[in-house]
LOLUM-834316 format. One record per residue: x, y, z of N, C-alpha, C in turn; residue number from 1. Coordinates in Angstrom, 3 decimals, padded with zeros to 6 digits. Layout:
N
[site [X; Y; Z]; [X; Y; Z]; [X; Y; Z]; NUM]
...
# end
This chain:
111
[site [110.382; 311.731; 135.407]; [109.882; 313.064; 135.599]; [108.659; 312.976; 136.476]; 1]
[site [108.661; 313.775; 137.474]; [107.553; 313.877; 138.422]; [106.795; 315.200; 138.282]; 2]
[site [105.503; 315.182; 138.522]; [104.677; 316.352; 138.463]; [104.493; 316.988; 139.864]; 3]
[site [104.312; 318.244; 139.826]; [103.969; 318.901; 141.117]; [102.466; 318.641; 141.372]; 4]
[site [102.027; 318.974; 142.602]; [100.698; 318.659; 142.926]; [099.700; 319.432; 142.025]; 5]
[site [099.980; 320.626; 141.687]; [099.081; 321.414; 140.792]; [099.074; 320.896; 139.385]; 6]
[site [100.209; 320.417; 138.954]; [100.250; 319.839; 137.556]; [099.455; 318.526; 137.545]; 7]
[site [099.500; 317.737; 138.630]; [098.721; 316.556; 138.663]; [097.229; 316.890; 138.700]; 8]
[site [096.814; 317.845; 139.557]; [095.398; 318.291; 139.604]; [094.946; 318.749; 138.269]; 9]
[site [095.754; 319.580; 137.589]; [095.378; 320.108; 136.281]; [095.259; 319.023; 135.245]; 10]
[site [096.152; 318.072; 135.269]; [096.102; 316.923; 134.370]; [094.819; 316.084; 134.584]; 11]
[site [094.483; 315.818; 135.810]; [093.342; 315.029; 136.135]; [092.034; 315.814; 135.697]; 12]
[site [092.067; 317.106; 135.941]; [090.904; 317.933; 135.585]; [090.687; 317.938; 134.061]; 13]
[site [091.780; 318.167; 133.325]; [091.682; 318.176; 131.871]; [091.216; 316.843; 131.281]; 14]
[site [091.735; 315.721; 131.829]; [091.276; 314.407; 131.408]; [089.827; 314.162; 131.733]; 15]
[site [089.437; 314.583; 132.970]; [088.028; 314.413; 133.337]; [087.127; 315.218; 132.474]; 16]
[site [087.526; 316.439; 132.141]; [086.675; 317.309; 131.313]; [086.600; 316.721; 129.900]; 17]
[site [087.659; 316.284; 129.330]; [087.668; 315.630; 128.010]; [086.786; 314.407; 127.999]; 18]
[site [086.825; 313.569; 128.983]; [086.021; 312.406; 129.056]; [084.561; 312.807; 129.128]; 19]
[site [084.227; 313.746; 129.983]; [082.812; 314.182; 130.089]; [082.358; 314.796; 128.792]; 20]
[site [083.155; 315.553; 128.152]; [082.819; 316.217; 126.864]; [082.484; 315.095; 125.859]; 21]
[site [083.337; 314.127; 125.717]; [083.070; 313.056; 124.695]; [081.785; 312.220; 125.090]; 22]
[site [081.427; 312.175; 126.325]; [080.242; 311.431; 126.754]; [078.925; 312.242; 126.624]; 23]
[site [079.037; 313.568; 126.840]; [077.791; 314.404; 126.863]; [077.444; 314.995; 125.539]; 24]
[site [078.466; 315.331; 124.703]; [078.202; 316.032; 123.443]; [077.239; 315.244; 122.495]; 25]
[site [077.370; 313.904; 122.311]; [076.432; 313.260; 121.455]; [074.989; 313.429; 121.905]; 26]
[site [074.712; 313.446; 123.204]; [073.328; 313.601; 123.710]; [072.824; 315.003; 123.408]; 27]
[site [073.765; 315.977; 123.391]; [073.376; 317.352; 123.149]; [073.124; 317.559; 121.676]; 28]
[site [073.970; 316.928; 120.786]; [073.829; 317.098; 119.396]; [072.671; 316.298; 118.817]; 29]
[site [072.403; 315.128; 119.367]; [071.399; 314.197; 118.848]; [070.432; 313.842; 120.018]; 30]
[site [069.517; 314.808; 120.342]; [068.564; 314.412; 121.461]; [067.648; 313.279; 121.014]; 31]
[site [067.128; 312.662; 122.061]; [066.255; 311.410; 121.779]; [064.997; 311.776; 120.970]; 32]
[site [064.567; 313.053; 121.150]; [063.334; 313.443; 120.429]; [063.544; 313.716; 118.940]; 33]
[site [064.794; 313.758; 118.493]; [065.113; 314.078; 117.119]; [065.793; 312.836; 116.470]; 34]
[site [065.426; 312.504; 115.214]; [066.033; 311.434; 114.497]; [067.482; 311.797; 114.106]; 35]
[site [068.487; 310.965; 114.383]; [069.855; 311.346; 113.965]; [069.994; 311.281; 112.429]; 36]
[site [070.954; 312.032; 111.909]; [071.107; 311.973; 110.477]; [071.445; 310.532; 109.952]; 37]
[site [071.173; 310.280; 108.719]; [071.320; 308.954; 108.154]; [072.806; 308.538; 108.204]; 38]
[site [073.750; 309.436; 108.074]; [075.179; 309.108; 108.114]; [075.554; 308.627; 109.511]; 39]
[site [075.002; 309.245; 110.513]; [075.344; 308.870; 111.891]; [074.755; 307.501; 112.213]; 40]
[site [073.531; 307.171; 111.728]; [072.958; 305.858; 111.900]; [073.792; 304.833; 111.163]; 41]
[site [074.276; 305.182; 109.973]; [075.135; 304.275; 109.208]; [076.455; 303.987; 110.036]; 42]
[site [077.058; 305.031; 110.581]; [078.262; 304.783; 111.366]; [077.994; 303.970; 112.544]; 43]
[site [076.824; 304.162; 113.216]; [076.473; 303.323; 114.356]; [076.363; 301.853; 114.038]; 44]
[site [076.026; 301.505; 112.763]; [075.859; 300.192; 112.366]; [077.236; 299.516; 111.924]; 45]
[site [078.122; 300.282; 111.261]; [079.304; 299.685; 110.777]; [080.559; 299.817; 111.630]; 46]
[site [080.567; 300.833; 112.475]; [081.835; 301.030; 113.263]; [082.089; 299.891; 114.260]; 47]
[site [081.112; 299.289; 114.869]; [081.455; 298.179; 115.804]; [082.188; 297.039; 115.124]; 48]
[site [081.735; 296.707; 113.905]; [082.410; 295.663; 113.097]; [083.790; 296.093; 112.661]; 49]
[site [083.965; 297.376; 112.334]; [085.275; 297.872; 111.876]; [086.211; 297.856; 113.021]; 50]
[site [085.749; 298.239; 114.230]; [086.609; 298.269; 115.360]; [087.024; 296.827; 115.770]; 51]
[site [086.074; 295.886; 115.681]; [086.524; 294.534; 115.953]; [087.529; 294.025; 115.033]; 52]
[site [087.339; 294.227; 113.774]; [088.334; 293.895; 112.756]; [089.710; 294.546; 113.034]; 53]
[site [089.712; 295.818; 113.388]; [090.907; 296.532; 113.727]; [091.657; 295.883; 114.945]; 54]
[site [090.832; 295.505; 115.954]; [091.402; 294.866; 117.124]; [091.983; 293.464; 116.822]; 55]
[site [091.318; 292.738; 115.956]; [091.908; 291.456; 115.531]; [093.226; 291.597; 114.848]; 56]
[site [093.257; 292.485; 113.858]; [094.516; 292.803; 113.138]; [095.584; 293.234; 114.057]; 57]
[site [095.236; 294.156; 114.954]; [096.293; 294.700; 115.926]; [096.763; 293.612; 116.869]; 58]
[site [095.892; 292.741; 117.350]; [096.333; 291.768; 118.268]; [097.185; 290.656; 117.603]; 59]
[site [096.983; 290.456; 116.333]; [097.787; 289.422; 115.616]; [098.931; 289.943; 114.825]; 60]
[site [099.266; 291.203; 114.848]; [100.305; 291.837; 114.034]; [101.655; 291.315; 114.396]; 61]
[site [101.940; 290.962; 115.564]; [103.322; 290.543; 115.968]; [103.448; 289.011; 116.086]; 62]
[site [102.480; 288.285; 115.693]; [102.512; 286.806; 115.764]; [103.403; 286.298; 114.682]; 63]
[site [104.411; 285.494; 115.065]; [105.309; 284.931; 114.114]; [105.023; 283.448; 113.960]; 64]
[site [104.700; 283.095; 112.708]; [104.441; 281.652; 112.441]; [105.664; 280.833; 112.287]; 65]
[site [106.854; 281.480; 112.187]; [108.065; 280.774; 111.949]; [108.917; 280.630; 113.209]; 66]
[site [108.542; 281.160; 114.331]; [109.338; 281.041; 115.504]; [108.425; 281.035; 116.742]; 67]
[site [109.061; 280.685; 117.851]; [108.292; 280.708; 119.127]; [107.289; 279.570; 119.117]; 68]
[site [106.093; 279.934; 119.534]; [104.992; 278.912; 119.554]; [104.220; 278.874; 118.305]; 69]
[site [104.711; 279.499; 117.245]; [104.163; 279.504; 115.877]; [102.672; 279.934; 115.806]; 70]
[site [102.233; 280.745; 116.732]; [100.838; 281.276; 116.699]; [099.858; 280.280; 117.191]; 71]
[site [100.239; 279.188; 117.753]; [099.273; 278.166; 118.259]; [098.374; 278.692; 119.388]; 72]
[site [098.956; 279.372; 120.437]; [098.113; 279.868; 121.491]; [097.084; 280.932; 120.954]; 73]
[site [097.571; 281.732; 120.043]; [096.620; 282.757; 119.503]; [095.521; 282.066; 118.731]; 74]
[site [095.857; 281.076; 117.933]; [094.770; 280.327; 117.186]; [093.830; 279.653; 118.060]; 75]
[site [094.341; 279.002; 119.122]; [093.433; 278.372; 120.074]; [092.466; 279.343; 120.733]; 76]
[site [093.076; 280.483; 121.158]; [092.292; 281.498; 121.863]; [091.223; 282.079; 120.863]; 77]
[site [091.577; 282.314; 119.595]; [090.614; 282.763; 118.628]; [089.465; 281.793; 118.409]; 78]
[site [089.789; 280.505; 118.306]; [088.723; 279.466; 118.182]; [087.900; 279.470; 119.416]; 79]
[site [088.471; 279.598; 120.550]; [087.629; 279.652; 121.774]; [086.692; 280.891; 121.824]; 80]
[site [087.184; 282.042; 121.346]; [086.343; 283.283; 121.323]; [085.173; 283.005; 120.335]; 81]
[site [085.526; 282.466; 119.146]; [084.444; 282.223; 118.171]; [083.387; 281.223; 118.732]; 82]
[site [083.883; 280.119; 119.323]; [082.985; 279.074; 119.835]; [082.135; 279.608; 120.962]; 83]
[site [082.739; 280.414; 121.878]; [081.982; 280.979; 123.004]; [080.914; 281.943; 122.491]; 84]
[site [081.254; 282.719; 121.469]; [080.307; 283.706; 120.892]; [079.146; 283.005; 120.183]; 85]
[site [079.508; 281.981; 119.408]; [078.444; 281.253; 118.672]; [077.535; 280.628; 119.695]; 86]
[site [078.143; 280.039; 120.767]; [077.355; 279.315; 121.770]; [076.499; 280.185; 122.600]; 87]
[site [077.065; 281.272; 123.214]; [076.362; 282.097; 124.140]; [075.925; 283.457; 123.645]; 88]
[site [076.503; 283.920; 122.496]; [076.169; 285.255; 121.913]; [076.313; 286.361; 122.955]; 89]
[site [077.430; 286.287; 123.689]; [077.734; 287.273; 124.698]; [079.153; 287.756; 124.505]; 90]
[site [079.280; 289.023; 123.999]; [080.620; 289.528; 123.647]; [081.572; 289.576; 124.815]; 91]
[site [081.020; 290.004; 126.037]; [081.896; 290.110; 127.148]; [082.428; 288.725; 127.515]; 92]
[site [081.581; 287.735; 127.585]; [081.965; 286.351; 127.903]; [082.986; 285.845; 126.896]; 93]
[site [082.750; 286.107; 125.640]; [083.631; 285.626; 124.575]; [085.034; 286.264; 124.706]; 94]
[site [085.151; 287.547; 124.913]; [086.430; 288.195; 125.012]; [087.127; 287.789; 126.327]; 95]
[site [086.413; 287.782; 127.418]; [087.036; 287.437; 128.722]; [087.492; 285.959; 128.663]; 96]
[site [086.654; 285.065; 128.163]; [087.031; 283.629; 128.090]; [088.275; 283.480; 127.219]; 97]
[site [088.328; 284.105; 126.013]; [089.458; 283.989; 125.174]; [090.703; 284.529; 125.762]; 98]
[site [090.564; 285.676; 126.421]; [091.713; 286.314; 127.048]; [092.292; 285.401; 128.170]; 99]
[site [091.422; 284.941; 129.006]; [091.885; 284.067; 130.121]; [092.489; 282.840; 129.566]; 100]
[site [091.926; 282.182; 128.572]; [092.516; 281.004; 127.984]; [093.886; 281.323; 127.365]; 101]
[site [093.977; 282.427; 126.661]; [095.263; 282.779; 126.051]; [096.328; 283.036; 127.081]; 102]
[site [095.973; 283.753; 128.167]; [096.948; 283.962; 129.233]; [097.364; 282.668; 129.888]; 103]
[site [096.443; 281.764; 130.119]; [096.826; 280.443; 130.694]; [097.737; 279.720; 129.746]; 104]
[site [097.430; 279.722; 128.469]; [098.312; 279.005; 127.478]; [099.720; 279.572; 127.433]; 105]
[site [099.853; 280.935; 127.352]; [101.161; 281.437; 127.255]; [101.994; 281.428; 128.528]; 106]
[site [101.253; 281.338; 129.700]; [101.923; 281.337; 131.033]; [102.257; 279.912; 131.449]; 107]
[site [101.380; 278.938; 131.081]; [101.540; 277.648; 131.638]; [101.889; 276.519; 130.618]; 108]
[site [101.386; 276.666; 129.418]; [101.595; 275.606; 128.430]; [102.761; 275.898; 127.493]; 109]
[site [102.699; 277.086; 126.808]; [103.765; 277.418; 125.841]; [104.757; 278.347; 126.462]; 110]
[site [105.521; 277.831; 127.454]; [106.522; 278.560; 128.182]; [107.792; 278.688; 127.427]; 111]
# end
């Protein structure tokens, strides 16, 4: 199914508006001069860990220990992510390094 030019423009405009809305509203609701509510501060502390756990569960949900590579590339990549993060304490480096290692393992080693 293809969109007409106006449908594409409208779709892009709606997506851009939604993105801007989600980026600007928190600054309007919680200005820097005002202390955010205690519940919002709590969410700011716990949600990053909850999202990390969710991503780990999601990325490992289809790993089969009984077939294929038996989860070995995933385990190696997870250990690399943990080691990189303990060593450098840089989330971006940890995720990028683990992802690159995983892709190399599944493309070149566990074919």
